[in-house]
Residue frames relative to the residue before (quaternion, step in Angstrom):
aa qw qx qy qz dx dy dz
M 1.0000 0.0000 0.0000 0.0000 0.00 0.00 0.00
Y 0.7115 0.4520 -0.2650 0.4683 3.58 0.95 -0.90
V 0.5999 0.5397 -0.3761 0.4554 3.53 1.10 -0.54
V 0.6563 0.5084 -0.3166 0.4589 3.58 0.96 -0.85
L 0.6217 0.5317 -0.3257 0.4741 3.64 0.98 -0.74
R 0.6520 0.5290 -0.3076 0.4477 3.50 0.90 -0.95
Q 0.6694 0.5072 -0.2944 0.4560 3.55 0.94 -1.00
R 0.6386 0.5166 -0.3401 0.4579 3.63 1.00 -0.81
L 0.6352 0.5385 -0.3140 0.4560 3.58 0.98 -0.90
Q 0.6814 0.5132 -0.2675 0.4480 3.50 0.84 -1.15
A 0.6636 0.4931 -0.2854 0.4847 3.62 1.16 -0.67
G 0.6308 -0.5713 0.3327 0.4062 3.60 1.19 0.06
E 0.4447 0.6726 -0.4818 0.3431 3.68 1.05 0.23
V 0.2523 -0.7050 0.6385 0.1779 3.49 -1.26 0.58
L 0.1898 -0.8255 0.5277 0.0637 3.58 -0.50 1.23
N 0.1943 0.7134 -0.6541 0.1595 3.55 -1.09 0.82
E 0.4411 0.6991 -0.4016 0.3942 3.53 0.44 1.34
P 0.5800 -0.5969 0.4113 0.3717 3.64 -1.14 0.43
L 0.3205 -0.7414 0.5513 0.2088 3.56 -1.12 0.46
R 0.2162 -0.7205 0.6434 0.1420 3.59 -1.16 0.64
Q 0.3701 -0.7373 0.5398 0.1673 3.57 -0.90 1.05
P 0.3251 -0.7241 0.5674 0.2192 3.64 -0.71 0.95
E 0.2926 -0.7379 0.5864 0.1613 3.58 -0.89 0.98
R 0.1530 0.8653 -0.4640 0.1119 3.54 0.58 1.14
H 0.7904 0.1569 -0.1706 0.5671 3.69 1.16 0.09
P 0.7049 -0.5167 0.2923 0.3881 3.60 -1.27 0.27
W 0.4670 0.6705 -0.4799 0.3193 3.65 0.98 0.48
V 0.2842 0.7887 -0.5141 0.1810 3.59 1.13 0.22
A 0.6336 0.5591 -0.3530 0.4018 3.50 1.02 -0.91
A 0.5805 0.5810 -0.3759 0.4292 3.66 1.09 -0.46
H 0.6680 0.4869 -0.2894 0.4826 3.55 1.10 -0.86
Q 0.6282 0.5259 -0.3288 0.4697 3.53 1.09 -0.62
T 0.6259 0.5198 -0.3246 0.4825 3.50 1.15 -0.69
L 0.6128 0.5467 -0.3409 0.4576 3.58 1.03 -0.72
R 0.6458 0.5121 -0.3222 0.4657 3.52 0.91 -0.97
H 0.5943 0.5669 -0.3523 0.4487 3.61 1.04 -0.85
Y 0.6954 0.4607 -0.2959 0.4654 3.65 0.71 -1.05
L 0.6820 0.5067 -0.3093 0.4271 3.62 0.90 -0.84
T 0.6760 0.4719 -0.3062 0.4761 3.57 1.02 -0.69
R 0.6882 0.4909 -0.2874 0.4503 3.64 1.19 -0.26
L 0.2812 0.7994 -0.4943 0.1939 3.58 1.41 0.29
P 0.6408 0.5357 -0.3875 0.3901 3.74 0.73 -0.64
Q 0.7783 0.2316 -0.1549 0.5627 3.57 1.14 -0.65
R 0.0406 0.8198 -0.5684 0.0561 3.66 0.93 0.92
L 0.4955 -0.7508 0.3821 0.2117 3.41 -0.75 1.16
R 0.4676 -0.6834 0.5072 0.2387 3.56 -1.10 0.94
V 0.7435 0.3989 -0.1714 0.5086 3.50 1.12 -0.93
Y 0.5414 -0.6501 0.4393 0.3022 3.52 -0.99 0.89
Q 0.0872 0.7588 -0.6449 0.0279 3.53 -0.98 0.91
P 0.4484 -0.6968 0.4913 0.2685 3.64 -0.78 0.93
R 0.3137 -0.7586 0.5391 0.1885 3.58 -0.98 0.69
V 0.6008 -0.5481 0.4281 0.3942 3.60 -1.09 0.60
G 0.7841 0.2835 -0.2615 0.4862 3.52 -0.96 1.04
E 0.5794 0.5631 -0.3961 0.4361 3.69 1.23 -0.13
L 0.4489 -0.6475 0.5633 0.2489 3.47 -1.35 0.49
V 0.0207 -0.8033 0.5940 -0.0385 3.56 -0.86 1.00
L 0.3469 -0.6298 0.6272 0.2994 3.45 -1.49 -0.01
Y 0.0749 0.7969 -0.5986 0.0320 3.47 -1.06 0.71
Y 0.1983 -0.7381 0.6131 0.2000 3.58 -1.25 0.27
R 0.5120 -0.6733 0.4450 0.2941 3.50 -1.11 0.74
H 0.7396 -0.4157 0.2356 0.4740 3.57 -1.24 0.25
V 0.0144 -0.7327 0.6803 0.0109 3.46 -1.24 0.76
A 0.3821 -0.6621 0.5650 0.3105 3.58 -1.21 0.40
G 0.7370 0.3449 -0.3136 0.4894 3.39 -0.78 1.19
E 0.5987 -0.6085 0.4187 0.3098 3.61 -1.32 0.09
V 0.2287 -0.7463 0.6063 0.1517 3.53 -1.03 0.70
R 0.0118 0.8034 -0.5934 0.0471 3.56 -0.88 1.03
W 0.5684 -0.5684 0.4747 0.3584 3.48 -1.29 0.34
D 0.1920 -0.7698 0.6003 0.1011 3.65 -0.75 0.99
Q 0.3330 -0.7816 0.4945 0.1837 3.60 -0.26 1.20
A 0.6591 0.5334 -0.3334 0.4123 3.54 1.05 -0.76
S 0.7676 0.3410 -0.1808 0.5118 3.59 0.96 -0.84
Q 0.3364 -0.7771 0.4599 0.2673 3.52 1.36 -0.27
R 0.6042 0.5045 -0.3760 0.4889 3.50 1.10 0.99
F 0.4580 -0.6096 0.5362 0.3622 3.52 -1.30 0.17
R 0.0281 -0.8194 0.5666 -0.0820 3.52 -0.74 1.17
F 0.5963 -0.5582 0.4538 0.3562 3.46 -1.37 0.42
W 0.2262 -0.7717 0.5791 0.1339 3.67 -0.87 0.92
D 0.2049 -0.7567 0.6132 0.0971 3.51 -0.77 1.10
E 0.3121 -0.7933 0.4992 0.1550 3.62 -0.26 1.37
A 0.6800 0.4952 -0.3233 0.4335 3.56 0.94 -0.81
G 0.7529 0.3650 -0.2151 0.5036 3.56 1.02 -0.69
S 0.3297 -0.7685 0.4815 0.2624 3.55 1.35 -0.10
R 0.6097 0.5383 -0.3461 0.4676 3.57 0.90 0.91
F 0.4695 -0.6219 0.5425 0.3136 3.59 -1.30 0.21
D 0.0068 0.8012 -0.5935 0.0761 3.51 -1.03 0.97
G 0.8549 0.0056 -0.0128 0.5186 3.56 -0.26 1.08
E 0.1988 -0.7993 0.5540 0.1207 3.64 -1.18 0.12
P 0.5377 -0.6376 0.4464 0.3242 3.63 -1.13 0.57
E 0.4574 -0.6340 0.5574 0.2795 3.58 -1.38 0.43
W 0.2237 -0.7934 0.5502 0.1331 3.65 -0.61 1.03
I 0.1095 -0.7671 0.6315 0.0285 3.56 -1.07 0.78
A 0.3403 -0.7124 0.5841 0.1885 3.51 -1.18 0.70
G 0.1109 0.8071 -0.5734 0.0862 3.60 -0.92 0.88
V 0.4593 -0.6400 0.5398 0.2968 3.51 -1.37 0.13
V 0.4138 -0.6872 0.5342 0.2668 3.57 -0.85 0.94
A 0.1376 -0.8181 0.5561 0.0506 3.63 -0.57 1.21
Q 0.8013 0.0559 0.0027 0.5957 3.64 1.17 -0.47
G 0.3284 -0.7166 0.5751 0.2188 3.50 -1.08 0.76
P 0.7437 -0.3974 0.2805 0.4586 3.59 -1.27 0.01
E 0.4994 -0.6538 0.4829 0.3000 3.63 -0.98 0.70
E 0.7027 0.4673 -0.2272 0.4861 3.40 1.16 -0.97
K 0.3379 -0.7312 0.5524 0.2146 3.60 -0.68 1.08
Q 0.1192 0.8281 -0.5226 0.1642 3.48 -0.64 1.15
A 0.3768 -0.6653 0.5793 0.2824 3.54 -1.21 0.20
F 0.2805 -0.7640 0.5586 0.1602 3.65 -0.48 1.16
S 0.1161 -0.7730 0.6181 0.0838 3.51 -1.19 0.59
V 0.7194 -0.4201 0.3161 0.4540 3.61 -1.25 0.19
E 0.5697 0.5925 -0.3786 0.4255 3.59 1.11 -0.55
D 0.6445 0.5412 -0.3050 0.4458 3.54 0.93 -0.90
L 0.6285 0.5227 -0.3459 0.4606 3.68 1.12 -0.47
Q 0.7342 0.4236 -0.2168 0.4844 3.59 1.25 -0.41
R 0.8125 -0.0341 0.0411 0.5806 3.64 1.07 -0.53
L 0.5031 -0.6131 0.5102 0.3327 3.61 -1.36 0.24
R 0.3044 -0.7554 0.5608 0.1488 3.53 -0.72 1.14
E 0.3500 -0.7400 0.5251 0.2329 3.60 -0.74 0.89
V 0.1511 -0.7736 0.6048 0.1139 3.61 -1.17 0.48
P 0.6753 -0.5263 0.3161 0.4088 3.58 -1.11 0.50
E 0.6074 -0.5930 0.4014 0.3439 3.66 -1.08 0.73
S 0.6416 0.6018 -0.3138 0.3573 3.52 1.05 -0.93
R 0.5883 0.5866 -0.4015 0.3856 3.62 1.09 -0.29
T 0.6809 -0.5432 0.3237 0.3695 3.56 -1.18 0.63
A 0.4128 -0.7271 0.4849 0.2565 3.53 -0.78 0.87
G 0.3835 -0.7029 0.5437 0.2513 3.60 -1.09 0.57
P 0.7720 -0.3480 0.2539 0.4674 3.53 -1.34 -0.23
E 0.5841 -0.5486 0.4507 0.3935 3.64 -1.20 0.37
L 0.5462 -0.6180 0.4735 0.3092 3.45 -1.18 0.64
E 0.4744 -0.6863 0.4511 0.3170 3.57 -0.89 0.79
R 0.7084 -0.5445 0.2668 0.3612 3.52 -1.24 0.55
E 0.6539 0.5492 -0.3292 0.4030 3.46 1.19 -0.78
Q 0.5477 0.5918 -0.4298 0.4063 3.66 1.19 -0.21
K 0.2133 -0.7742 0.5915 0.0725 3.52 -0.85 1.13
W 0.0898 -0.7916 0.6037 0.0293 3.56 -0.98 0.85
T 0.3205 -0.7179 0.5846 0.2004 3.52 -1.07 0.75
P 0.6762 -0.5363 0.3087 0.3998 3.62 -1.07 0.70
Q 0.6366 0.5816 -0.3506 0.3655 3.53 0.89 -0.83
V 0.8072 0.2317 -0.0854 0.5361 3.61 1.05 -0.74
N 0.4465 0.6836 -0.4509 0.3606 3.58 1.26 0.34
D 0.3949 0.7149 -0.4985 0.2906 3.60 0.51 1.06
D 0.6421 -0.5645 0.3448 0.3874 3.62 -1.14 0.74
V 0.6310 0.5395 -0.3814 0.4066 3.64 0.79 -0.78
R 0.7032 0.4730 -0.2786 0.4519 3.60 0.76 -0.93
A 0.6124 0.5548 -0.3344 0.4532 3.57 1.06 -0.74
R 0.6851 0.4747 -0.2752 0.4792 3.55 0.91 -1.03
V 0.6277 0.5243 -0.3532 0.4543 3.60 0.95 -0.78
L 0.6805 0.5025 -0.2943 0.4447 3.64 0.85 -1.00
A 0.6520 0.5130 -0.3279 0.4519 3.59 1.00 -0.84
R 0.7075 0.4429 -0.2773 0.4758 3.55 0.96 -0.80
R 0.7820 0.3735 -0.1550 0.4743 3.60 0.90 -0.93
G 0.6406 0.5748 -0.3054 0.4074 3.44 1.26 -0.30
Y 0.4426 -0.6438 0.5402 0.3128 3.65 -1.31 0.13
K 0.3123 -0.6988 0.5939 0.2477 3.56 -1.04 0.64
V 0.0397 -0.8102 0.5836 -0.0372 3.52 -0.73 1.14
E 0.2065 -0.7958 0.5628 0.0854 3.54 -0.75 1.06
W 0.5554 -0.6251 0.4203 0.3524 3.55 -0.89 0.88
Y 0.3733 -0.7480 0.5001 0.2259 3.63 -0.95 0.66
P 0.2406 -0.7771 0.5564 0.1692 3.64 -0.66 0.98
D 0.6628 -0.4841 0.3847 0.4223 3.50 -1.32 0.16
P 0.3952 -0.7444 0.4880 0.2270 3.63 -0.58 1.16
T 0.7030 0.4594 -0.2865 0.4611 3.68 1.10 -0.44
S 0.6772 0.5052 -0.2772 0.4576 3.58 1.27 -0.18
D 0.4631 -0.6702 0.4864 0.3159 3.57 -1.15 0.44
D 0.5613 0.5666 -0.3865 0.4631 3.60 1.29 -0.08
K 0.0170 0.8215 -0.5642 0.0809 3.53 -0.38 1.35
D 0.2330 0.8356 -0.4709 0.1604 3.53 1.16 0.52
Y 0.5705 0.6022 -0.3685 0.4196 3.59 1.17 -0.62
S 0.6292 0.5601 -0.3799 0.3822 3.60 1.00 -0.62
W 0.5667 0.6057 -0.3833 0.4063 3.60 1.26 -0.15
R 0.6706 0.4879 -0.2752 0.4864 3.55 1.28 -0.39
S 0.1258 0.7971 -0.5828 0.0956 3.54 -0.92 0.87
A 0.1424 -0.7669 0.6183 0.0961 3.54 -1.31 0.09
Y 0.3403 -0.6637 0.5975 0.2945 3.58 -1.25 0.33
V 0.1138 -0.8432 0.5244 -0.0325 3.51 -0.64 1.24
P 0.3641 -0.6952 0.5526 0.2805 3.67 -0.82 0.77
L 0.7093 -0.5156 0.3268 0.3525 3.44 -1.34 0.73
H 0.7120 0.4604 -0.3035 0.4347 3.64 0.89 -0.87
H 0.6008 0.5312 -0.3806 0.4605 3.67 1.23 0.09
I 0.6522 0.5292 -0.2728 0.4693 3.58 1.35 -0.23
R 0.0260 -0.7361 0.6756 0.0327 3.49 -1.26 0.76
P 0.5294 -0.5881 0.4715 0.3893 3.64 -1.14 0.56
F 0.5404 -0.6242 0.4462 0.3454 3.53 -1.04 0.86
R 0.5539 0.6253 -0.4180 0.3571 3.63 1.00 -0.47
Y 0.6910 0.4488 -0.2665 0.5001 3.58 1.30 -0.41
H 0.3662 0.7637 -0.4920 0.2015 3.57 1.16 0.16
G 0.6179 0.5375 -0.3631 0.4444 3.63 1.04 -0.43
R 0.6461 0.5008 -0.3041 0.4891 3.49 1.15 -0.67
V 0.6788 0.4899 -0.2998 0.4575 3.57 0.89 -0.93
L 0.7828 0.3270 -0.1429 0.5097 3.64 0.90 -0.83
Q 0.2898 0.7937 -0.5057 0.1742 3.61 1.19 0.18
S 0.7773 0.3746 -0.1902 0.4682 3.55 0.90 -0.83
V 0.5562 0.5667 -0.3607 0.4892 3.56 1.44 0.05
P 0.4583 -0.6676 0.4989 0.3088 3.60 -0.83 0.95
R 0.5484 -0.6437 0.4098 0.3420 3.66 -0.97 0.81
D 0.6407 0.5309 -0.3466 0.4330 3.58 1.08 -0.58
S 0.6420 0.4938 -0.3161 0.4940 3.59 1.34 -0.15
W 0.4298 0.7012 -0.4549 0.3414 3.65 1.27 -0.07
H 0.5130 -0.5861 0.5265 0.3406 3.56 -1.16 0.45
P 0.5955 -0.6070 0.3815 0.3625 3.68 -0.87 0.81
T 0.6222 0.5582 -0.3510 0.4220 3.62 1.01 -0.76
I 0.6010 0.5425 -0.3734 0.4528 3.66 1.09 -0.54
T 0.6455 0.4966 -0.3212 0.4832 3.60 0.87 -0.85
H 0.6138 0.5224 -0.3507 0.4768 3.65 1.03 -0.75
A 0.6807 0.5216 -0.2823 0.4300 3.61 0.75 -1.06
N 0.6055 0.5729 -0.3397 0.4355 3.56 1.16 -0.75
K 0.6277 0.5635 -0.3341 0.4204 3.56 1.06 -0.70
A 0.6807 0.4872 -0.2912 0.4631 3.67 1.22 -0.49
M 0.4565 0.7428 -0.4244 0.2445 3.62 1.19 -0.16
A 0.7459 0.3042 -0.1894 0.5614 3.54 1.06 -0.72
T 0.5037 0.5853 -0.4650 0.4331 3.64 0.79 1.04
C 0.0693 -0.7859 0.6144 0.0029 3.60 -1.22 0.58
A 0.0207 -0.7650 0.6436 -0.0050 3.47 -1.34 0.43
L 0.3464 -0.7441 0.5163 0.2445 3.59 -0.87 0.88
T 0.0489 -0.8065 0.5843 0.0766 3.57 -1.07 0.29
D 0.8337 0.1230 -0.1801 0.5073 3.54 -1.16 0.84
Q 0.0638 0.7927 -0.5871 0.1514 3.51 0.71 1.29
Y 0.0654 -0.8554 0.5134 0.0211 3.63 -0.82 0.95
H 0.8045 0.1495 -0.0908 0.5677 3.58 1.20 -0.10
V 0.1159 -0.7834 0.6088 0.0467 3.49 -1.14 0.85
R 0.0122 0.7740 -0.6330 0.0085 3.53 -1.02 0.73
G 0.2712 0.7880 -0.5080 0.2178 3.62 -0.80 0.90
R 0.0656 -0.7057 0.7043 0.0410 3.49 -1.48 0.49
W 0.5585 -0.6361 0.4126 0.3366 3.56 -0.83 1.14
P 0.6400 -0.2492 -0.7231 -0.0744 1.57 -1.84 1.74
E 0.5664 0.5887 -0.3934 0.4217 3.64 1.04 0.57
A 0.0414 -0.7788 0.6259 0.0012 3.48 -1.30 0.72
E 0.1030 -0.7773 0.6117 0.1051 3.54 -1.24 0.59
V 0.1087 -0.7801 0.6142 0.0490 3.56 -1.02 0.83
T 0.1637 -0.7755 0.6009 0.1033 3.57 -0.81 0.96
C 0.0845 -0.8118 0.5775 -0.0201 3.51 -1.10 0.91
R 0.4863 -0.6783 0.4747 0.2794 3.54 -1.26 0.19
G 0.8163 0.0625 -0.0685 0.5701 3.49 1.25 -0.02
V 0.0606 -0.7807 0.6200 0.0489 3.58 -1.21 0.31
W 0.3794 -0.6971 0.5750 0.1987 3.49 -1.09 0.89
V 0.0425 -0.7962 0.6034 -0.0124 3.59 -0.56 1.13
G 0.8153 -0.1067 0.0552 0.5664 3.64 -0.29 1.14
S 0.8658 -0.0949 0.1201 0.4765 3.49 -0.76 -1.22
E 0.8163 0.3136 -0.1117 0.4721 3.60 1.11 -0.57
L 0.4533 -0.6632 0.5398 0.2518 3.54 -1.35 0.38
L 0.1202 -0.7637 0.6329 0.0419 3.56 -0.93 1.00
V 0.0091 0.8066 -0.5907 0.0178 3.59 -0.82 0.93
L 0.6656 -0.5026 0.3583 0.4195 3.50 -1.22 0.42
G 0.7310 0.3479 -0.3100 0.4985 3.53 -0.91 1.01
D 0.5439 0.6123 -0.4106 0.4009 3.53 1.17 -0.22
T 0.3273 -0.6673 0.6101 0.2745 3.63 -1.17 0.43
V 0.0363 -0.8284 0.5586 -0.0217 3.58 -0.66 1.05
H 0.4025 -0.6879 0.5490 0.2520 3.54 -1.16 0.48
Y 0.0525 0.8073 -0.5874 0.0229 3.53 -1.02 0.82
L 0.4548 -0.6775 0.5081 0.2757 3.60 -1.22 0.38
I 0.0055 -0.7592 0.6507 -0.0076 3.54 -1.19 0.78
R 0.2989 -0.7360 0.5742 0.1981 3.60 -1.04 0.74
L 0.0720 0.7709 -0.6268 0.0873 3.51 -0.81 1.13
S 0.8639 -0.0092 -0.0502 0.5011 3.46 -1.13 1.02
G 0.7722 -0.3984 0.2038 0.4511 3.60 0.85 0.95
S 0.7325 0.3710 -0.1919 0.5376 3.64 1.22 -0.27
T 0.4284 -0.6938 0.5241 0.2456 3.57 -1.17 0.60
H 0.1091 -0.7836 0.6114 0.0190 3.59 -0.96 1.00
L 0.3517 -0.6911 0.5917 0.2204 3.48 -1.29 0.54
K 0.0681 -0.8041 0.5896 -0.0324 3.51 -0.84 1.16
M 0.3089 -0.7273 0.5713 0.2218 3.59 -1.32 0.04
M 0.0602 0.7729 -0.6312 -0.0256 3.52 -1.17 0.45
V 0.3981 -0.6575 0.5696 0.2911 3.56 -1.32 0.26
L 0.4388 -0.7192 0.4763 0.2516 3.65 -0.64 1.17
E 0.0379 -0.7961 0.6039 0.0093 3.50 -0.95 1.00
A 0.7968 0.0319 -0.0135 0.6032 3.68 1.22 -0.30
I 0.0949 -0.7401 0.6654 0.0226 3.54 -1.19 0.87
T 0.0206 0.8221 -0.5664 0.0536 3.56 -0.77 1.14
F 0.1691 -0.7619 0.6196 0.0839 3.55 -0.85 0.97
S 0.0388 -0.8085 0.5871 0.0050 3.61 -0.85 1.01
R 0.0876 -0.8163 0.5709 -0.0048 3.49 -0.98 0.82
T 0.1405 -0.7819 0.6020 0.0811 3.56 -0.99 0.85
Y 0.2269 -0.7916 0.5500 0.1393 3.63 -0.75 1.00
S 0.5406 -0.6039 0.5006 0.3040 3.41 -1.38 0.52
H 0.6896 -0.4973 0.3061 0.4284 3.69 -1.11 0.31
D 0.7046 0.4458 -0.2599 0.4871 3.54 1.22 -0.57
G 0.6431 -0.5671 0.3213 0.4019 3.55 1.24 0.26
N 0.5339 0.6227 -0.4338 0.3728 3.66 1.13 -0.04
P 0.5754 -0.5824 0.4392 0.3699 3.67 -1.07 0.64
G 0.1621 -0.7752 0.6074 0.0626 3.53 -0.97 0.94
R 0.8503 -0.0775 0.0857 0.5135 3.53 -1.03 -0.94
A 0.0155 -0.7883 0.6151 -0.0016 3.62 -0.99 0.77
E 0.0648 0.7882 -0.6117 0.0198 3.57 -1.09 0.55
I 0.2578 -0.7358 0.6077 0.1509 3.53 -1.31 0.52
R 0.1306 -0.7930 0.5946 0.0228 3.64 -0.83 1.12
F 0.1473 -0.7392 0.6521 0.0814 3.43 -1.16 0.95
E 0.1039 -0.7716 0.6266 0.0340 3.51 -1.07 1.00
G 0.1479 0.8160 -0.5425 0.1341 3.52 -0.91 0.93
K 0.4850 -0.6492 0.4978 0.3090 3.51 -1.32 0.11
T 0.3476 -0.7354 0.5398 0.2168 3.64 -0.92 0.77
Q 0.6794 -0.4707 0.3230 0.4610 3.65 -1.14 0.15
A 0.6684 0.4752 -0.3098 0.4810 3.65 1.18 -0.37
G 0.5607 -0.6390 0.3708 0.3738 3.48 1.29 0.14
E 0.4704 0.6729 -0.4341 0.3707 3.59 1.26 0.28
T 0.3324 -0.7283 0.5557 0.2243 3.64 -0.95 0.75
V 0.0312 -0.7944 0.6056 -0.0345 3.57 -0.81 1.08
T 0.2733 -0.6872 0.6524 0.1657 3.53 -1.40 0.56
V 0.0362 -0.7838 0.6194 -0.0261 3.60 -0.86 0.93
M 0.3279 -0.7502 0.5359 0.2060 3.52 -1.05 0.78
L 0.7328 -0.4710 0.2696 0.4105 3.51 -1.17 0.60
D 0.6621 0.5338 -0.3230 0.4152 3.61 0.86 -0.95
N 0.7144 0.4441 -0.2501 0.4794 3.62 1.09 -0.60
I 0.5492 0.5798 -0.4235 0.4277 3.66 1.20 0.02
I 0.2499 -0.7795 0.5624 0.1169 3.57 -0.86 1.06
G 0.6871 -0.4861 0.2946 0.4525 3.63 0.90 -0.77
R 0.7237 -0.4418 0.3135 0.4276 3.47 -1.31 -0.02
R 0.4500 -0.6333 0.5487 0.3087 3.55 -1.24 0.50
Y 0.2699 -0.8118 0.5076 0.1024 3.55 -0.81 1.05
G 0.4969 -0.7001 0.4219 0.2914 3.55 1.11 0.34
E 0.8470 -0.1045 0.1183 0.5077 3.57 -0.99 -1.03
G 0.4986 0.6810 -0.4459 0.2980 3.64 1.23 -0.54
R 0.6661 0.5436 -0.3284 0.3912 3.67 0.63 -0.94
R 0.7078 0.4691 -0.2546 0.4628 3.46 0.99 -1.05
V 0.6214 0.5266 -0.3339 0.4744 3.58 1.17 -0.55
W 0.7339 0.4330 -0.2311 0.4696 3.57 0.83 -0.99
F 0.8075 0.0817 -0.0323 0.5832 3.66 0.86 -0.79
P 0.2031 -0.8602 0.4583 0.0932 3.60 0.45 1.34
N 0.7705 0.3564 -0.1905 0.4929 3.60 1.05 -0.65
D 0.4894 0.6600 -0.4436 0.3580 3.64 1.17 0.17
K 0.4284 -0.6449 0.5752 0.2640 3.49 -1.28 0.66
L 0.6305 -0.5021 0.4263 0.4107 3.62 -1.27 0.48
G 0.8373 0.2522 -0.1835 0.4490 3.54 -0.93 0.96
A 0.3311 0.7743 -0.4862 0.2332 3.54 1.30 0.35
E 0.6727 0.5164 -0.2802 0.4498 3.58 1.19 -0.57
V 0.4296 0.7574 -0.4402 0.2192 3.63 1.21 -0.25
D 0.6999 0.4725 -0.2704 0.4624 3.56 0.83 -1.00
D 0.6173 0.5292 -0.3529 0.4630 3.55 1.17 -0.58
V 0.6506 0.5140 -0.3264 0.4539 3.56 1.01 -0.84
K 0.6617 0.5077 -0.3041 0.4603 3.62 0.95 -0.82
S 0.6246 0.5248 -0.3148 0.4852 3.56 1.12 -0.76
A 0.6713 0.5083 -0.3100 0.4415 3.56 0.88 -0.97
R 0.6481 0.5070 -0.3232 0.4674 3.61 1.05 -0.78
R 0.6218 0.5306 -0.3488 0.4584 3.64 1.02 -0.65
R 0.6790 0.4925 -0.2841 0.4645 3.47 0.93 -0.97
S 0.6036 0.5474 -0.3369 0.4717 3.61 1.08 -0.79
A 0.6804 0.4833 -0.3235 0.4459 3.64 0.82 -0.89
Q 0.6297 0.5422 -0.3191 0.4556 3.59 1.22 -0.48
E 0.7885 0.4151 -0.1306 0.4347 3.44 0.97 -1.21
D 0.6365 0.5280 -0.3269 0.4574 3.48 1.10 -0.63
T 0.2091 -0.8475 0.4750 0.1117 3.64 -0.18 1.21
R 0.5158 0.6719 -0.4015 0.3482 3.59 1.33 -0.01
R 0.6024 0.5895 -0.3573 0.4025 3.54 1.15 -0.47
K 0.3243 -0.7607 0.5386 0.1616 3.56 -1.19 0.67
N 0.8698 0.1668 -0.0866 0.4562 3.54 -1.13 0.62
G 0.6070 -0.6167 0.3296 0.3776 3.47 1.21 0.73
T 0.2905 0.7696 -0.5308 0.2038 3.68 1.13 0.41
P 0.5276 -0.6741 0.4124 0.3116 3.62 -1.03 0.71
W 0.7642 0.2432 -0.1600 0.5755 3.58 1.20 -0.47
Y 0.3015 -0.6912 0.6209 0.2139 3.64 -1.12 0.69
L 0.1125 -0.8055 0.5785 0.0627 3.62 -0.50 1.20
A 0.1691 -0.8063 0.5640 0.0562 3.51 -0.56 1.24
N 0.6093 -0.5658 0.4234 0.3597 3.49 -1.33 0.18
D 0.7805 -0.0849 0.0772 0.6145 3.51 1.16 -0.63
R 0.7446 -0.4126 0.2957 0.4334 3.63 -1.33 0.06
I 0.6388 0.5395 -0.3584 0.4153 3.61 0.90 -0.80
E 0.6925 0.4610 -0.2704 0.4846 3.53 0.94 -1.02
Q 0.6361 0.5484 -0.3387 0.4242 3.62 1.02 -0.74
L 0.7339 0.3867 -0.2291 0.5092 3.54 1.05 -0.73
G 0.3917 -0.7478 0.4528 0.2869 3.56 1.26 -0.26
L 0.3390 0.7761 -0.4674 0.2536 3.54 1.14 0.63
T 0.1762 -0.7418 0.6348 0.1258 3.50 -1.34 0.53
R 0.7589 0.1867 -0.1285 0.6105 3.54 1.42 -0.19
F 0.0876 0.7810 -0.6120 0.0885 3.48 -1.04 0.90
H 0.8500 0.0336 -0.0910 0.5178 3.52 -1.04 1.04
S 0.7120 -0.5069 0.2214 0.4325 3.52 0.99 1.09
R 0.6605 0.4509 -0.2970 0.5217 3.56 1.34 0.25
M 0.5188 -0.6224 0.5101 0.2885 3.46 -1.23 0.65
V 0.0669 -0.8074 0.5845 0.0453 3.67 -0.80 0.76
D 0.5095 -0.6304 0.4710 0.3482 3.57 -1.04 0.65
R 0.5024 -0.5903 0.5062 0.3779 3.60 -1.13 0.50
A 0.5446 -0.6350 0.4585 0.3001 3.53 -0.96 0.91
S 0.5904 -0.5664 0.4249 0.3874 3.59 -1.08 0.56
T 0.3133 -0.7597 0.5410 0.1787 3.56 -1.01 0.79
T 0.3207 0.7670 -0.5006 0.2415 3.52 1.27 0.31
S 0.4467 -0.7194 0.4537 0.2779 3.65 -0.73 1.00
R 0.5116 -0.6309 0.4980 0.3036 3.51 -1.24 0.55
């Protein structure tokens, strides 16, 4: 699509027209998911729910409750009988491949525990082999509940390596076992980096990557073009029109964290005289709580607002506690992701498949996305 647009511009055409997205690979489900989020704007969720295609942290099933230990600054197992913390879960990074089968309204309670439902309801798919169960909870009711109400998460392989074996491992995970990958620095801040699961290091490489989705209009005159879209994958997460997002702004010599509701996303590209891609930027436009319209560049976008999630996971944290971790992860990604050219701060992919470097998604093989430059 982009090659054809560039050729038309280079031939002297002035473009101002709608775009049609070619459905050229098995990522159609992601676009359907995007449409789902866009049509639910009036009831935009208060409670964090991961989106299909997003990177998350999760821990596998454990017997007992996991809570944030303020003293050690870690999530640890809570021993109710002894009223003390004892041990901690192993965190894994993965790609959300499927949401819950059961249509439901999540509540704050779901961020804290798995709510049981009656046995009589229709059973979901069988749990995958990688899911381990302890005797205390290995019952049919819980397994069916988790399969219906849980998220299927596939381990994340190294996006820069040809070895994608990790994609073959997955688990059905309840919501309260999941954290947005954006918070990985906060979750693991007291865990030595050499103790992290390899998938977390892999996911870190994707933090300074982006990909547009649902592009719907192009405007341009050689050598410049602008494409507007309804969503963009920024690092670990998907941002769509109507989302409330956090962004950074510099006021009076200091940096402040603000919020806006996304109203427009624009990608602009300037080409060199010989037709090669030149400067590119992504702009986000939105309304603040005060009703002011602001324009924010990609570098200053931190991520989606997670509503009640942050308060449940980190009850004593101030808003924006993860900002430094996000900025640090993006710098590390820019250094370690070998796919980027000419030392650019962001790796701009054609789509989410290429962005994450996947060859398998949701238990199916997928073609590597075209590497044709924008």
